[in-house]
C-alpha positions in Angstrom: -10.8 -4.0 19.9 -13.1 -2.9 17.2 -15.4 -5.4 15.3 -13.7 -6.3 12.1 -16.6 -4.6 10.1 -15.7 -1.2 11.4 -11.8 -1.4 11.0 -10.3 1.3 8.8 -7.5 0.5 6.2 -4.1 1.3 7.4 -3.4 3.6 4.4 -5.7 6.4 3.4 -6.7 7.7 -0.2 -4.3 10.3 -1.5 -5.3 12.5 -4.4 -2.7 14.1 -6.9 0.2 11.9 -6.0 3.5 12.1 -8.0 4.9 8.8 -8.4 8.2 10.2 -9.7 8.9 11.1 -6.0 10.2 8.4 -3.5 7.5 9.1 -0.9 4.4 9.2 -3.2 5.7 6.0 -5.1 6.1 4.3 -1.8 2.7 5.3 -0.7 0.9 4.1 -3.8 2.8 0.7 -3.5 1.5 0.5 0.3 -1.9 1.3 -0.7 -2.0 -1.1 -3.6 -0.6 -4.1 -1.5 -3.3 -3.2 1.2 -5.9 -3.3 -1.6 -4.9 -6.8 -2.3 -5.1 -7.9 1.4 -8.4 -6.4 1.9 -9.9 -8.0 -1.1 -8.6 -11.2 0.1 -10.5 -10.6 3.3 -7.5 -9.7 5.6 -8.4 -7.5 8.7 -6.1 -4.5 9.2 -4.1 -4.6 12.5 -5.2 -8.1 13.0 -4.0 -10.0 9.9 -1.4 -7.3 8.8 0.3 -4.2 10.2 2.0 -1.1 8.7 5.2 -3.0 9.1 3.9 -5.9 7.1 3.0 -3.5 4.3 6.5 -1.8 4.4 8.1 -5.3 4.3 6.2 -6.1 1.2 6.6 -2.9 -0.5 10.5 -2.4 0.0 11.8 -4.9 -2.6 9.3 -3.6 -5.0 10.4 0.0 -4.4 14.1 -1.0 -4.6 13.7 -2.8 -7.8 11.7 0.0 -9.3 14.4 2.6 -8.6 17.2 0.1 -9.7 15.6 -0.3 -13.1 14.3 3.1 -13.4 10.8 1.9 -13.7 8.6 4.0 -11.7 5.3 3.3 -13.1 2.4 1.4 -11.3 -1.4 1.1 -12.0 -3.6 2.4 -9.1 -7.3 2.1 -8.3 -9.3 3.3 -5.4 -12.8 2.3 -4.4 
């Protein structure tokens, strides 16, 4: 097991996303959720997994498509 200081995030930075597409919108949601977890001090693959990110993102994605509100603010370090 890697020391926590060398663990990499589970999502990677993407450039040129198009949040009007399902895949890119989902990815941006996953990355934003992970940003919050990392800011809070969580450790990837120890405190959360890809499945946890998907579980958190799924209701947000479903609601966004149901309400036709495909907008999200993003920020990468």
